[in-house]
DRENTORKOL-3810 file (N, C-alpha, C; in nm, 4 decimals):
REM DRENTORKOL-3810
@n.u->-1.3401; n.v->-0.3789; n.w->-0.2096; ca.u->-1.3577; ca.v->-0.2802; ca.w->-0.1049; c.u->-1.4054; c.v->-0.1475; c.w->-0.1631
@n.u->-1.4535; n.v->-0.1505; n.w->-0.2848; ca.u->-1.5004; ca.v->-0.0261; ca.w->-0.3459; c.u->-1.6032; c.v->0.0411; c.w->-0.2563
@n.u->-1.5785; n.v->0.1696; n.w->-0.2309; ca.u->-1.6696; ca.v->0.2462; ca.w->-0.1497; c.u->-1.6382; c.v->0.2452; c.w->-0.0011
@n.u->-1.5459; n.v->0.1596; n.w->0.0430; ca.u->-1.5078; ca.v->0.1541; ca.w->0.1839; c.u->-1.3690; c.v->0.2152; c.w->0.1977
@n.u->-1.3596; n.v->0.3243; n.w->0.2714; ca.u->-1.2289; ca.v->0.3857; ca.w->0.2924; c.u->-1.1556; c.v->0.3097; c.w->0.4016
@n.u->-1.0329; n.v->0.2650; n.w->0.3695; ca.u->-0.9536; ca.v->0.1917; ca.w->0.4688; c.u->-0.8402; c.v->0.2762; c.w->0.5254
@n.u->-0.8117; n.v->0.3897; n.w->0.4630; ca.u->-0.7058; ca.v->0.4750; ca.w->0.5137; c.u->-0.6647; c.v->0.5806; c.w->0.4138
@n.u->-0.5617; n.v->0.6552; n.w->0.4513; ca.u->-0.5143; ca.v->0.7657; ca.w->0.3681; c.u->-0.3626; c.v->0.7763; c.w->0.3782
@n.u->-0.3053; n.v->0.8442; n.w->0.2802; ca.u->-0.1622; ca.v->0.8710; ca.w->0.2787; c.u->-0.1358; c.v->0.9938; c.w->0.1939
@n.u->-0.0296; n.v->1.0650; n.w->0.2259; ca.u->0.0146; ca.v->1.1759; ca.w->0.1415; c.u->0.1073; c.v->1.1264; c.w->0.0313
@n.u->0.1415; n.v->0.9969; n.w->0.0331; ca.u->0.2334; ca.v->0.9384; ca.w->-0.0646; c.u->0.3533; c.v->1.0316; c.w->-0.0842
@n.u->0.4282; n.v->1.0473; n.w->0.0235; ca.u->0.5360; ca.v->1.1451; ca.w->0.0307; c.u->0.6535; c.v->1.1181; c.w->-0.0627
@n.u->0.6648; n.v->0.9965; n.w->-0.1152; ca.u->0.7815; ca.v->0.9593; ca.w->-0.1961; c.u->0.7382; c.v->0.8980; c.w->-0.3284
@n.u->0.8275; n.v->0.9094; n.w->-0.4273; ca.u->0.7988; ca.v->0.8539; ca.w->-0.5597; c.u->0.9262; c.v->0.7959; c.w->-0.6186
@n.u->0.9181; n.v->0.6711; n.w->-0.6610; ca.u->1.0273; ca.v->0.6035; ca.w->-0.7308; c.u->0.9848; c.v->0.5920; c.w->-0.8771
@n.u->1.0325; n.v->0.6851; n.w->-0.9578; ca.u->0.9931; ca.v->0.6883; ca.w->-1.0985; c.u->1.0356; c.v->0.5646; c.w->-1.1753
@n.u->1.1534; n.v->0.5108; n.w->-1.1439; ca.u->1.2027; ca.v->0.3916; ca.w->-1.2139; c.u->1.1127; c.v->0.2716; c.w->-1.1865
@n.u->1.0637; n.v->0.2610; n.w->-1.0639; ca.u->0.9770; ca.v->0.1491; ca.w->-1.0284; c.u->0.8294; c.v->0.1791; c.w->-1.0454
@n.u->0.7953; n.v->0.3055; n.w->-1.0697; ca.u->0.6555; ca.v->0.3430; ca.w->-1.0839; c.u->0.5770; c.v->0.3284; c.w->-0.9549
@n.u->0.6446; n.v->0.3561; n.w->-0.8418; ca.u->0.5829; ca.v->0.3354; ca.w->-0.7109; c.u->0.5795; c.v->0.4672; c.w->-0.6336
@n.u->0.4608; n.v->0.5028; n.w->-0.5859; ca.u->0.4450; ca.v->0.6129; ca.w->-0.4915; c.u->0.4228; c.v->0.5489; c.w->-0.3551
@n.u->0.4857; n.v->0.6051; n.w->-0.2518; ca.u->0.4723; ca.v->0.5425; ca.w->-0.1205; c.u->0.4830; c.v->0.6461; c.w->-0.0093
@n.u->0.4351; n.v->0.6068; n.w->0.1071; ca.u->0.4410; ca.v->0.6964; ca.w->0.2206; c.u->0.3766; c.v->0.6359; c.w->0.3431
@n.u->0.3637; n.v->0.7180; n.w->0.4450; ca.u->0.3018; ca.v->0.6759; ca.w->0.5700; c.u->0.1538; c.v->0.6503; c.w->0.5462
@n.u->0.1045; n.v->0.5408; n.w->0.5999; ca.u->-0.0367; ca.v->0.5043; ca.w->0.5877; c.u->-0.1063; c.v->0.5324; c.w->0.7199
@n.u->-0.2187; n.v->0.6014; n.w->0.7096; ca.u->-0.3000; ca.v->0.6318; ca.w->0.8267; c.u->-0.4308; c.v->0.5542; c.w->0.8157
@n.u->-0.4425; n.v->0.4424; n.w->0.8897; ca.u->-0.5632; ca.v->0.3605; ca.w->0.8806; c.u->-0.6869; c.v->0.4377; c.w->0.9274
@n.u->-0.7996; n.v->0.4087; n.w->0.8631; ca.u->-0.9277; ca.v->0.4623; ca.w->0.9091; c.u->-1.0097; c.v->0.3449; c.w->0.9639
@n.u->-1.1321; n.v->0.3716; n.w->1.0042; ca.u->-1.2157; ca.v->0.2681; ca.w->1.0668; c.u->-1.2326; c.v->0.1456; c.w->0.9764
@n.u->-1.2375; n.v->0.1636; n.w->0.8462; ca.u->-1.2556; ca.v->0.0523; ca.w->0.7541; c.u->-1.1370; c.v->-0.0420; c.w->0.7460
@n.u->-1.0210; n.v->0.0016; n.w->0.7936; ca.u->-0.9013; ca.v->-0.0826; ca.w->0.7864; c.u->-0.9182; c.v->-0.2120; c.w->0.8656
@n.u->-0.9958; n.v->-0.2069; n.w->0.9716; ca.u->-1.0207; ca.v->-0.3287; ca.w->1.0512; c.u->-1.0726; c.v->-0.4430; c.w->0.9653
@n.u->-1.1442; n.v->-0.4108; n.w->0.8571; ca.u->-1.2025; ca.v->-0.5128; ca.w->0.7693; c.u->-1.0971; c.v->-0.5867; c.w->0.6875
@n.u->-0.9813; n.v->-0.5232; n.w->0.6660; ca.u->-0.8793; ca.v->-0.5816; ca.w->0.5781; c.u->-0.7449; c.v->-0.6044; c.w->0.6461
@n.u->-0.7312; n.v->-0.5666; n.w->0.7714; ca.u->-0.6011; ca.v->-0.5741; ca.w->0.8380; c.u->-0.5427; c.v->-0.7143; c.w->0.8360
@n.u->-0.6232; n.v->-0.8165; n.w->0.8530; ca.u->-0.5711; ca.v->-0.9534; ca.w->0.8524; c.u->-0.5008; c.v->-0.9878; c.w->0.7213
@n.u->-0.5493; n.v->-0.9336; n.w->0.6106; ca.u->-0.4846; ca.v->-0.9580; ca.w->0.4811; c.u->-0.3439; c.v->-0.8996; c.w->0.4821
@n.u->-0.3294; n.v->-0.7765; n.w->0.5284; ca.u->-0.1985; ca.v->-0.7115; ca.w->0.5258; c.u->-0.1052; c.v->-0.7645; c.w->0.6337
@n.u->-0.1597; n.v->-0.8211; n.w->0.7365; ca.u->-0.0777; ca.v->-0.8883; ca.w->0.8371; c.u->-0.0172; c.v->-1.0171; c.w->0.7800
@n.u->-0.0818; n.v->-1.0792; n.w->0.6821; ca.u->-0.0247; ca.v->-1.1976; ca.w->0.6165; c.u->0.1137; c.v->-1.1662; c.w->0.5605
@n.u->0.1273; n.v->-1.0478; n.w->0.4987; ca.u->0.2566; ca.v->-1.0100; ca.w->0.4430; c.u->0.3601; c.v->-0.9932; c.w->0.5535
@n.u->0.3229; n.v->-0.9247; n.w->0.6599; ca.u->0.4163; ca.v->-0.9016; ca.w->0.7706; c.u->0.4644; c.v->-1.0335; c.w->0.8297
@n.u->0.3753; n.v->-1.1291; n.w->0.8388; ca.u->0.4107; ca.v->-1.2580; ca.w->0.8974; c.u->0.4945; c.v->-1.3443; c.w->0.8033
@n.u->0.4879; n.v->-1.3175; n.w->0.6720; ca.u->0.5596; ca.v->-1.3995; ca.w->0.5746; c.u->0.6863; c.v->-1.3342; c.w->0.5208
@n.u->0.7096; n.v->-1.2087; n.w->0.5553; ca.u->0.8184; ca.v->-1.1337; ca.w->0.4933; c.u->0.9525; c.v->-1.1521; c.w->0.5644
@n.u->1.0597; n.v->-1.1119; n.w->0.4992; ca.u->1.1938; ca.v->-1.1289; ca.w->0.5558; c.u->1.2168; c.v->-1.0531; c.w->0.6862
@n.u->1.1386; n.v->-0.9512; n.w->0.7160; ca.u->1.1579; ca.v->-0.8745; ca.w->0.8385; c.u->1.1232; c.v->-0.9554; c.w->0.9629
@n.u->1.0474; n.v->-1.0638; n.w->0.9454; ca.u->1.0123; ca.v->-1.1466; ca.w->1.0599; c.u->1.1228; c.v->-1.2474; c.w->1.0864
@n.u->1.1288; n.v->-1.2989; n.w->1.2062; ca.u->1.2392; ca.v->-1.3852; ca.w->1.2502; c.u->1.2545; c.v->-1.5111; c.w->1.1656
@n.u->1.1455; n.v->-1.5672; n.w->1.1170; ca.u->1.1526; ca.v->-1.6935; ca.w->1.0448; c.u->1.1972; c.v->-1.6828; c.w->0.9009
@n.u->1.2115; n.v->-1.5629; n.w->0.8472; ca.u->1.2495; ca.v->-1.5464; ca.w->0.7074; c.u->1.1290; c.v->-1.5511; c.w->0.6163
@n.u->1.1541; n.v->-1.5536; n.w->0.4884; ca.u->1.0511; ca.v->-1.5447; ca.w->0.3847; c.u->0.9753; c.v->-1.6771; c.w->0.3702
@n.u->0.8429; n.v->-1.6695; n.w->0.3745; ca.u->0.7555; ca.v->-1.7858; ca.w->0.3592; c.u->0.6782; c.v->-1.7688; c.w->0.2287
@n.u->0.7251; n.v->-1.8337; n.w->0.1224; ca.u->0.6681; ca.v->-1.8152; ca.w->-0.0113; c.u->0.5206; c.v->-1.8561; c.w->-0.0197
@n.u->0.4823; n.v->-1.9607; n.w->0.0489; ca.u->0.3426; ca.v->-2.0045; ca.w->0.0465; c.u->0.2513; c.v->-1.8983; c.w->0.1086
@n.u->0.2932; n.v->-1.8423; n.w->0.2205; ca.u->0.2144; ca.v->-1.7368; ca.w->0.2843; c.u->0.2117; c.v->-1.6107; c.w->0.1995
@n.u->0.3221; n.v->-1.5797; n.w->0.1321; ca.u->0.3236; ca.v->-1.4634; ca.w->0.0429; c.u->0.2252; c.v->-1.4809; c.w->-0.0714
@n.u->0.2181; n.v->-1.6003; n.w->-0.1284; ca.u->0.1214; ca.v->-1.6260; ca.w->-0.2354; c.u->-0.0217; c.v->-1.6095; c.w->-0.1843
@n.u->-0.0482; n.v->-1.6570; n.w->-0.0626; ca.u->-0.1807; ca.v->-1.6376; ca.w->-0.0014; c.u->-0.2092; c.v->-1.4883; c.w->0.0141
@n.u->-0.1088; n.v->-1.4157; n.w->0.0577; ca.u->-0.1246; ca.v->-1.2709; ca.w->0.0727; c.u->-0.1602; c.v->-1.2058; c.w->-0.0605
@n.u->-0.0833; n.v->-1.2341; n.w->-0.1674; ca.u->-0.1082; ca.v->-1.1701; ca.w->-0.2965; c.u->-0.2481; c.v->-1.2025; c.w->-0.3486
@n.u->-0.2924; n.v->-1.3254; n.w->-0.3321; ca.u->-0.4282; ca.v->-1.3619; ca.w->-0.3762; c.u->-0.5333; c.v->-1.2850; c.w->-0.2965
@n.u->-0.5175; n.v->-1.2789; n.w->-0.1649; ca.u->-0.6139; ca.v->-1.2087; ca.w->-0.0799; c.u->-0.6121; c.v->-1.0580; c.w->-0.1086
@n.u->-0.4924; n.v->-1.0013; n.w->-0.1258; ca.u->-0.4808; ca.v->-0.8580; ca.w->-0.1558; c.u->-0.5508; c.v->-0.8243; c.w->-0.2865
@n.u->-0.5247; n.v->-0.9041; n.w->-0.3890; ca.u->-0.5841; ca.v->-0.8770; ca.w->-0.5194; c.u->-0.7357; c.v->-0.8906; c.w->-0.5165
@n.u->-0.7871; n.v->-0.9819; n.w->-0.4345; ca.u->-0.9316; ca.v->-1.0025; ca.w->-0.4242; c.u->-1.0019; c.v->-0.8825; c.w->-0.3593
@n.u->-0.9277; n.v->-0.8012; n.w->-0.2843; ca.u->-0.9886; ca.v->-0.6841; ca.w->-0.2199; c.u->-1.0335; c.v->-0.5785; c.w->-0.3197
@n.u->-0.9658; n.v->-0.5701; n.w->-0.4339; ca.u->-1.0015; ca.v->-0.4693; ca.w->-0.5339; c.u->-0.9796; c.v->-0.3271; c.w->-0.4847
@n.u->-0.8691; n.v->-0.3038; n.w->-0.4127; ca.u->-0.8419; ca.v->-0.1703; ca.w->-0.3600; c.u->-0.8243; c.v->-0.0693; c.w->-0.4726
@n.u->-0.8676; n.v->0.0523; n.w->-0.4457; ca.u->-0.8542; ca.v->0.1619; ca.w->-0.5406; c.u->-0.7917; c.v->0.2822; c.w->-0.4725
@n.u->-0.7193; n.v->0.3617; n.w->-0.5500; ca.u->-0.6622; ca.v->0.4864; ca.w->-0.5024; c.u->-0.7460; c.v->0.6005; c.w->-0.5580
@n.u->-0.7902; n.v->0.6869; n.w->-0.4684; ca.u->-0.8697; ca.v->0.8029; ca.w->-0.5077; c.u->-0.7944; c.v->0.9274; c.w->-0.4622
@n.u->-0.7807; n.v->1.0255; n.w->-0.5530; ca.u->-0.7087; ca.v->1.1478; ca.w->-0.5167; c.u->-0.7995; c.v->1.2402; c.w->-0.4350
@n.u->-0.7445; n.v->1.3489; n.w->-0.3820; ca.u->-0.8246; ca.v->1.4383; ca.w->-0.2972; c.u->-0.9484; c.v->1.4969; c.w->-0.3671
@n.u->-0.9484; n.v->1.5006; n.w->-0.4990; ca.u->-1.0633; ca.v->1.5519; ca.w->-0.5736; c.u->-1.1659; c.v->1.4421; c.w->-0.6039
@n.u->-1.1394; n.v->1.3194; n.w->-0.5570; ca.u->-1.2326; ca.v->1.2096; ca.w->-0.5777; c.u->-1.2141; c.v->1.1338; c.w->-0.7082
@n.u->-1.1051; n.v->1.1617; n.w->-0.7797; ca.u->-1.0777; ca.v->1.0937; ca.w->-0.9072; c.u->-1.0010; c.v->0.9648; c.w->-0.8818
@n.u->-1.0371; n.v->0.8613; n.w->-0.9549; ca.u->-0.9691; ca.v->0.7325; ca.w->-0.9461; c.u->-0.8323; c.v->0.7427; c.w->-1.0133
@n.u->-0.7269; n.v->0.6963; n.w->-0.9440; ca.u->-0.5915; ca.v->0.6925; ca.w->-0.9983; c.u->-0.5628; c.v->0.5466; c.w->-1.0343
@n.u->-0.5410; n.v->0.5158; n.w->-1.1633; ca.u->-0.5176; ca.v->0.3765; ca.w->-1.2034; c.u->-0.3914; c.v->0.3179; c.w->-1.1392
@n.u->-0.4064; n.v->0.2001; n.w->-1.0819; ca.u->-0.2954; ca.v->0.1303; ca.w->-1.0177; c.u->-0.2922; c.v->-0.0145; c.w->-1.0650
@n.u->-0.1752; n.v->-0.0764; n.w->-1.0512; ca.u->-0.1660; ca.v->-0.2201; ca.w->-1.0781; c.u->-0.1721; c.v->-0.2993; c.w->-0.9480
@n.u->-0.1372; n.v->-0.2346; n.w->-0.8351; ca.u->-0.1461; ca.v->-0.2998; ca.w->-0.7039; c.u->-0.1268; c.v->-0.1952; c.w->-0.5948
@n.u->-0.1793; n.v->-0.2258; n.w->-0.4774; ca.u->-0.1596; ca.v->-0.1423; ca.w->-0.3592; c.u->-0.1220; c.v->-0.2355; c.w->-0.2446
@n.u->-0.0060; n.v->-0.2119; n.w->-0.1849; ca.u->0.0404; ca.v->-0.2906; ca.w->-0.0703; c.u->0.0431; c.v->-0.2026; c.w->0.0535
@n.u->-0.0010; n.v->-0.2576; n.w->0.1643; ca.u->0.0093; ca.v->-0.1894; ca.w->0.2921; c.u->0.1016; c.v->-0.2716; c.w->0.3804
@n.u->0.2076; n.v->-0.2072; n.w->0.4248; ca.u->0.3035; ca.v->-0.2702; ca.w->0.5144; c.u->0.2558; c.v->-0.2445; c.w->0.6563
@n.u->0.2135; n.v->-0.3517; n.w->0.7247; ca.u->0.1546; ca.v->-0.3397; ca.w->0.8583; c.u->0.2388; c.v->-0.4179; c.w->0.9582
@n.u->0.3315; n.v->-0.3478; n.w->1.0228; ca.u->0.4127; ca.v->-0.4076; ca.w->1.1286; c.u->0.3715; c.v->-0.3513; c.w->1.2640
@n.u->0.2427; n.v->-0.3192; n.w->1.2773; ca.u->0.1929; ca.v->-0.2556; ca.w->1.3992; c.u->0.2087; c.v->-0.3458; c.w->1.5216
@n.u->0.1958; n.v->-0.4746; n.w->1.5049; ca.u->0.2120; ca.v->-0.5651; ca.w->1.6205; c.u->0.3580; c.v->-0.5724; c.w->1.6653
@n.u->0.4492; n.v->-0.5586; n.w->1.5709; ca.u->0.5914; ca.v->-0.5675; ca.w->1.6031; c.u->0.6494; c.v->-0.4332; c.w->1.6471
@n.u->0.6005; n.v->-0.3229; n.w->1.5875; ca.u->0.6661; ca.v->-0.1932; ca.w->1.6094; c.u->0.5719; c.v->-0.0814; c.w->1.6540
@n.u->0.4482; n.v->-0.1110; n.w->1.6817; ca.u->0.3558; ca.v->-0.0085; ca.w->1.7298; c.u->0.2715; c.v->0.0540; c.w->1.6205
@n.u->0.1860; n.v->0.1447; n.w->1.6623; ca.u->0.0862; ca.v->0.2009; ca.w->1.5714; c.u->0.1429; c.v->0.2915; c.w->1.4631
@n.u->0.2686; n.v->0.3284; n.w->1.4717; ca.u->0.3294; ca.v->0.4134; ca.w->1.3686; c.u->0.3932; c.v->0.3301; c.w->1.2573
@n.u->0.3766; n.v->0.1996; n.w->1.2597; ca.u->0.4482; ca.v->0.1103; ca.w->1.1682; c.u->0.3644; c.v->0.0715; c.w->1.0465
@n.u->0.3058; n.v->0.1711; n.w->0.9815; ca.u->0.2273; ca.v->0.1465; ca.w->0.8607; c.u->0.2870; c.v->0.2269; c.w->0.7447
@n.u->0.2989; n.v->0.1614; n.w->0.6296; ca.u->0.3355; ca.v->0.2300; ca.w->0.5058; c.u->0.2469; c.v->0.1754; c.w->0.3953
@n.u->0.2269; n.v->0.2554; n.w->0.2929; ca.u->0.1516; ca.v->0.2097; ca.w->0.1763; c.u->0.2392; c.v->0.2289; c.w->0.0531
@n.u->0.2322; n.v->0.1312; n.w->-0.0365; ca.u->0.3068; ca.v->0.1319; ca.w->-0.1620; c.u->0.2049; c.v->0.1183; c.w->-0.2746
@n.u->0.2002; n.v->0.2188; n.w->-0.3619; ca.u->0.1035; ca.v->0.2214; ca.w->-0.4713; c.u->0.1802; c.v->0.2028; c.w->-0.6017
@n.u->0.1510; n.v->0.0938; n.w->-0.6706; ca.u->0.2145; ca.v->0.0638; ca.w->-0.7984; c.u->0.1255; c.v->0.1243; c.w->-0.9068
@n.u->0.1745; n.v->0.2314; n.w->-0.9666; ca.u->0.0941; ca.v->0.3097; ca.w->-1.0599; c.u->0.0870; c.v->0.2447; c.w->-1.1972
@n.u->-0.0326; n.v->0.2426; n.w->-1.2539; ca.u->-0.0502; ca.v->0.1876; ca.w->-1.3881; c.u->0.0206; c.v->0.2754; c.w->-1.4910
@n.u->0.0230; n.v->0.4074; n.w->-1.4687; ca.u->0.0921; ca.v->0.5007; ca.w->-1.5581; c.u->0.1722; c.v->0.6004; c.w->-1.4747
@n.u->0.2941; n.v->0.5639; n.w->-1.4375; ca.u->0.3735; ca.v->0.6537; ca.w->-1.3521; c.u->0.4178; c.v->0.7824; c.w->-1.4202
@n.u->0.4071; n.v->0.7911; n.w->-1.5529; ca.u->0.4534; ca.v->0.9114; ca.w->-1.6223; c.u->0.3686; c.v->1.0334; c.w->-1.5887
@n.u->0.2451; n.v->1.0129; n.w->-1.5449; ca.u->0.1596; ca.v->1.1258; ca.w->-1.5120; c.u->0.1550; c.v->1.1607; c.w->-1.3658
@n.u->0.2352; n.v->1.0923; n.w->-1.2836; ca.u->0.2293; ca.v->1.1133; ca.w->-1.1389; c.u->0.2887; c.v->1.2480; c.w->-1.1000
@n.u->0.2155; n.v->1.3217; n.w->-1.0202; ca.u->0.2653; ca.v->1.4457; ca.w->-0.9625; c.u->0.2570; c.v->1.4302; c.w->-0.8122
@n.u->0.3720; n.v->1.4235; n.w->-0.7488; ca.u->0.3778; ca.v->1.4091; ca.w->-0.6042; c.u->0.4955; c.v->1.4866; c.w->-0.5490
@n.u->0.5173; n.v->1.4823; n.w->-0.4183; ca.u->0.6248; ca.v->1.5599; ca.w->-0.3563; c.u->0.7638; c.v->1.5321; c.w->-0.4112
@n.u->0.7923; n.v->1.4065; n.w->-0.4491; ca.u->0.9255; ca.v->1.3710; ca.w->-0.4981; c.u->0.9367; c.v->1.3767; c.w->-0.6500
@n.u->0.8310; n.v->1.4165; n.w->-0.7202; ca.u->0.8339; ca.v->1.4198; ca.w->-0.8657; c.u->0.9221; c.v->1.5340; c.w->-0.9126
@n.u->1.0243; n.v->1.5020; n.w->-0.9946; ca.u->1.1092; ca.v->1.6102; ca.w->-1.0474; c.u->1.0254; c.v->1.7037; c.w->-1.1343
@n.u->1.0471; n.v->1.8316; n.w->-1.1207; ca.u->0.9735; ca.v->1.9308; ca.w->-1.1990; c.u->1.0625; c.v->1.9777; c.w->-1.3140
@n.u->1.0020; n.v->1.9880; n.w->-1.4299; ca.u->1.0753; ca.v->2.0396; ca.w->-1.5464; c.u->1.0936; c.v->2.1903; c.w->-1.5348
@n.u->1.1819; n.v->2.2435; n.w->-1.6170; ca.u->1.1975; ca.v->2.3883; ca.w->-1.6054; c.u->1.2945; c.v->2.4430; c.w->-1.7026
END
């Protein structure tokens, strides 16, 4: 999906131990191209009535990885990641039910709202 913007986030939270920045996801017009991939996770995850479907989760991970999603900061610089997950429960909970989880390749350099500041 290089070059196609699918959405944005302020990545309001940071889990330093897990190396994950996450927050509310705001889909853009390009999200329509990939929404079915992220719906695979919603349909296979424990939050759905049927419980966890490992086969569907594996399909999701393969499809997600094939997208080649990238994180770009507000200055247009690429932020190295190991994976980007979008939690899309919009069909179950409405249009506000999107979150994004960014697994950072190097979390030690992350500066975000929840990053502890030295002093």
